[in-house]
C-alpha positions in Angstrom: 0.2 0.1 -0.1 1.2 3.4 -1.3 0.0 6.4 0.5 1.9 10.0 0.4 1.5 12.5 3.0 1.6 15.9 2.0 1.7 19.4 4.1 1.3 23.1 3.0 4.3 25.0 3.6 6.3 28.0 3.4 3.4 30.1 5.0 5.5 32.3 6.7 5.9 36.1 5.7 9.7 37.9 6.0 10.8 37.2 9.3 7.8 36.0 10.2 6.9 31.8 10.5 4.2 29.8 10.9 5.6 26.4 11.0 8.2 24.2 11.7 8.9 23.3 8.2 12.4 21.8 8.4 11.3 19.6 11.1 7.6 18.7 9.2 9.9 18.0 6.1 11.5 14.7 7.2 7.8 13.2 7.5 6.1 14.3 4.8 6.5 13.0 0.8 4.9 16.0 -0.8 5.3 19.9 0.1 2.5 22.1 -1.1 4.3 25.3 -1.2 2.9 29.2 -0.4 3.3 31.1 -3.8 3.6 34.7 -2.3 -0.8 35.3 -2.4 -1.8 33.8 0.9 1.8 33.5 2.6 5.1 32.9 1.8 7.4 35.2 -0.2 10.6 34.8 -2.9 13.1 34.0 -0.3 10.6 31.6 1.7 10.0 29.8 -1.4 13.5 29.2 -2.2 14.3 27.9 1.3 11.2 25.7 1.0 12.6 24.5 -2.0 15.5 23.8 -1.4 14.5 21.7 1.8 12.0 19.5 -0.3 15.1 18.6 -2.6 16.9 18.1 0.1 14.9 15.5 1.6 13.3 13.8 -1.8 10.1 15.4 -0.8 7.3 16.3 -4.3 7.4 20.0 -5.0 3.6 21.4 -5.8 2.0 24.6 -5.7 -0.4 26.2 -3.3 -2.2 28.7 -5.1 -4.6 31.0 -3.6 -6.7 34.2 -4.0 -4.3 37.2 -3.5 -5.7 38.0 -0.1 -2.3 37.7 2.3 -4.2 39.5 5.4 -6.9 36.9 5.5 -4.5 34.0 4.8 -6.6 33.0 1.5 -9.5 32.1 3.2 -12.2 35.2 2.1 -13.7 34.7 -1.6 -12.5 37.4 -4.2 -14.6 37.5 -7.2 -13.0 38.2 -10.6 -13.6 36.8 -13.9 -12.4 33.7 -14.8 -9.4 34.8 -17.3 -8.6 37.2 -14.5 -8.7 33.7 -12.3 -6.5 31.7 -14.8 -4.1 34.6 -15.0 -3.6 34.9 -10.9 -3.1 30.6 -11.0 -0.8 30.7 -14.1 1.3 33.6 -11.9 2.1 31.8 -8.8 2.7 28.2 -10.8 5.1 30.3 -12.5 6.7 31.9 -10.0 7.3 28.5 -8.0 8.6 26.5 -11.0 11.3 29.6 -11.8 12.5 29.3 -8.5 12.3 25.2 -8.8 14.7 25.2 -11.8 17.0 26.9 -10.5 17.1 25.0 -7.0 17.3 21.4 -9.5 14.1 20.8 -8.1 10.6 20.4 -10.4 7.0 21.3 -9.9 5.2 18.2 -9.8 1.5 19.1 -8.5 -0.7 22.0 -7.6 -3.4 22.1 -4.8 -5.9 25.5 -4.3 -5.6 26.7 -0.9 -8.1 28.0 1.7 -11.4 30.0 -0.4 -10.3 29.0 -3.6 -9.7 25.3 -2.9 -13.3 25.3 -1.4 -14.9 26.9 -4.3 -12.6 24.8 -7.2 -14.1 21.6 -5.2 -17.6 22.9 -5.6 -17.8 25.6 -8.3 -18.1 23.6 -12.1 -16.8 27.1 -13.3 -14.0 28.1 -11.0 -12.7 23.9 -10.9 -12.3 24.7 -14.3 -10.1 28.1 -14.5 -7.9 26.4 -12.2 -7.4 23.0 -14.0 -7.1 24.9 -17.2 -4.5 27.2 -15.6 -2.8 24.6 -14.6 -3.0 22.0 -17.4 -1.9 24.9 -20.1 1.0 25.3 -17.5 2.3 22.1 -17.5 -0.5 19.1 -18.8 2.0 16.6 -16.7 1.4 18.2 -13.2 -1.2 16.6 -11.1 -4.2 18.1 -9.3 -4.6 17.4 -5.7 -8.2 17.1 -5.4 -11.0 15.7 -3.0 -12.8 12.4 -4.3 -15.6 13.2 -6.7 -15.2 17.3 -6.6 -15.8 19.8 -9.4 -11.7 20.1 -9.9 -11.5 16.6 -10.4 -13.9 16.1 -13.2 -12.6 19.6 -14.9 -9.2 18.2 -14.7 -9.9 14.8 -15.9 -12.2 16.2 -18.7 -9.0 17.9 -19.6 -7.1 14.9 -19.6 -5.3 15.8 -16.4 -3.9 13.5 -13.7 -5.8 13.7 -10.1 -4.2 12.6 -6.8 -6.9 12.3 -4.4 -7.1 14.0 -1.2 -7.6 13.4 2.8 -7.3 16.5 5.0 -6.7 14.7 8.4 -7.9 17.2 10.9 -11.0 18.4 8.8 -14.7 17.1 8.6 -16.6 16.4 6.2 -20.2 16.7 5.1 -22.3 14.2 3.3 -21.9 15.2 -0.2 -18.1 15.2 0.2 -17.4 18.8 0.7 -15.3 19.7 3.6 -17.4 20.9 6.7 -17.2 24.9 6.8 -14.5 25.9 9.4 -17.6 28.0 11.7 -19.0 24.5 12.2 -18.7 22.9 15.8 -16.2 20.2 14.9 -15.2 21.0 11.7 -11.1 21.2 12.8 -10.5 18.0 14.8 -7.6 18.8 17.3 -7.6 15.5 19.2 -4.1 13.8 17.7 -5.6 10.1 18.4 -8.7 10.9 16.8 -7.1 12.2 13.9 -4.9 9.6 13.6 -7.6 6.9 14.2 -9.7 8.8 11.4 -6.7 8.5 8.8 -6.1 4.7 9.6 -9.4 4.1 8.8 -9.5 6.2 5.7 -6.7 4.1 4.2 -7.6 0.5 5.5 -11.7 0.8 4.6 -11.9 3.7 2.1 -14.6 5.4 4.1 -15.6 8.0 6.9 -17.8 9.2 9.1 -19.2 12.7 8.2 -20.1 15.5 10.4 -24.0 15.4 9.8 -23.9 11.7 10.4 -23.6 9.9 7.2 -20.5 7.1 5.9 -19.4 8.2 2.9 -16.8 6.4 0.1 -13.4 8.2 0.7 -10.5 6.8 -1.8 -7.7 8.7 -1.6 -3.7 8.0 -2.4 -2.3 11.0 -0.1 -3.1 12.5 3.6 -2.3 16.7 4.3 -1.5 17.3 7.1 -1.7 21.3 8.2 1.8 22.5 9.0 0.3 25.4 10.9 -2.1 23.5 13.3 -0.9 23.0 17.0 1.5 19.6 17.0 1.7 19.4 13.1 5.4 17.4 13.5 4.3 15.0 16.3 0.8 13.9 14.4 3.4 13.7 10.9 5.6 11.6 12.5 2.9 9.4 14.3 1.0 9.2 10.9 4.3 8.2 9.0 5.1 5.8 12.0 1.7 4.1 12.0 1.2 3.6 8.5 4.7 1.9 7.9 3.7 -0.2 11.1 0.6 -1.4 9.2 2.5 -2.7 5.9 2.2 1.0 3.9 4.9 2.9 2.1 5.2 6.5 2.8 5.3 7.5 -1.5 5.6 11.1 -2.9 2.6 12.7 -4.3 4.0 11.7 -8.0 4.5 7.9 -7.6 1.1 7.3 -5.2 -1.1 6.7 -7.7 
């Protein structure tokens, strides 16, 4: 059983640091790097890219609405061609720094409000998929199973890797429960680990609204800005391997 553990990285700005990326990088197999829109800057991006290369970790673009003040969690309405340009801009920025470091961009994962909208809204999903695959048709899209983004990317001949968010609750429709709902974010480490192992072994999950839904995934996301992220990733890595799994970069996991 191959499974990818990925995490959102480089989410500081200037001298400000949110997560221990160096420690976390040793426990994951793929990194989604902020491209300066919701967090990050060129220096942090360059440092994170080199750290990923050093650890043999796949490199992905964590694209967002241009919303640094709101950490990319606020919707920004824009025409679809404008949205495509913003996604392309972020992919190009990460790719330029990656080329100099001798690394390459293997995947794209939309962040925050953009990710939620791309999962549910066919038009926005289409714009994100077009921009990504126009940039490089070999780049994989990290998607929720059955989401609008998965459908849009597949329709354009793209490759998708299905994602499970370790510490987030789901609704019966397969979408993430809004953060404002009680129980939408799960803080208990033991509960998070139990959920992840269940998803890997049974390919299903209990939802916040009382259903049981299929959850066939190849990649597990650990949020780097969550308290105890390094300990959580370390435990997940250990427990998955102990049950016969192999932690494998996203580009090889599917």
